[in-house]
N, C-alpha and C positions, 0 to 999 in steps of 0.2 A: 504494500500500500504506500509506504514511504517513497519508494522509487517512482511509483506512478505519479504521486503528488509532486515530486521534484521535477520529473520530466515535463509535467504540464505547467510548471511555474507556480502552482498553487501553494506549495510549501513556503516559498520565498515570500509570497504575499501575506500568508498567515503570520510568518515570523515578523514581518514589518508591522503588521497591525498589532500584534502582541506587544512589540517594543513601544509603539506609540501609546497603547493603553497603559502599559506599566509606567511610562514616563508621566502620563496624565495623572495616574493614581499617586505617584510620588511627588508630583509638583505641589508646592505649598499653596493650598487653596485659601489660606488665611490672608495672604497678601494679594490684593487684587492687582491684576496687570494694568499698566497704564493703557489708555485707549490706543487703538491701532491708528496712528496718524496716516495721513494720505501718503507721505513720503515713505513710511515704513511699509505700507501696503504695496507700493510700487517696487521698493527694493526687495521685499520678500518674494514678490512675483517674479522679478528678474532672476533671483536665486533659484526659485522653484523651477522655472523654465530651464535653467542651466542644469540643475540636478536631474530633472527628468530626461533631458537630452543625453546626458552622460550615463543614464541608467543607474543613478544613485537613489533608487526608490526608497530604501530604508531611511536615508537622511532626509529625503523630501517629506516622507510621512511624519517624521519627528518634527521637522520645521513647521509643518502645517498644524500639528497638534500643539506645539509649544507656543507658537506665535499668535494663534487665534485667527490665522489667515482663513478665508473661506475655503471650504473643501473643493469647490469647483473653481478651477483656474480662471483668471481674468482672460478675456478675449485678447489675443495678441494685437489686433489692430487698435483696440482701445488703449492698450499699454503703449504702443508706438505713438499714438496721438497724444497721450498724456506727457510723454517724454519729448514730444516734438521731433520725432525721428522719421525720416523718409527712408524707405527700403526699396532695393531693386530685387529682381527675381532671385538672384543668387544669395542675397542676405537673408531671405525668408527661410532658407534651409537650415540655419543655425540660430541659436538663441540670441536675443537682442543684446545680451551682455557681451557676447563676442564682438558684435559690431561696435558697441560703445567703447570697449577697450581698444579695439583695432583703430578706431578713429583717433583716440587720444595718443596712442603709441606712435601712429604714423603722421600725426598732424605736425605741420611745421610753422603754423602761424603763431603769433604772440611769443616768439622766441622759445617755443616748446613748452611754455608754461600756460596753465589755465588758472584764471582767477576764480576761486570758489567763494561763494557767499554762504553765510550761515543758513542751515536748514531748520525747519520747524521740528523741535523736539517735543515729545509729549509733556504736558504740564507737570511741573515739579521735577523735571530732569534737566541737568546741566551737562555741558560738554564734558566736564571732568568726571561725571558719572558714567559716561559711555566710552571715553577714550582713556586708556591707562596712561598715566604719567602727565596728563594735561591738567594744569591747575587753573581754576576759573578766576 
């Protein structure tokens, strides 16, 4: 029975689901999570698309359970529109995160530097809470 379940891929799915449920049970429910900001929703979705593309299904299932991300992935076109990204036919075959990284790695404008503005963090969270070694 085990070999049959493994060959069908069912056993891997069950293991992933069990890991997600164990994580959920162990997660401290007394501390409410901060609300899922728009930026976190988009970042988590970029990461989930990357994880799914690379067949990191266990990690993706834990990310979804831990983050409070909706179970159903966001539509890719919606995500691209939110990020103001235009795609060609070849870029649609890989996760958006690959295209974003490729753009910045290969970009030669602004002396190779990108000016970053502060993003919206959930209420009550400071940059020093999210980035190790950064003092507010």
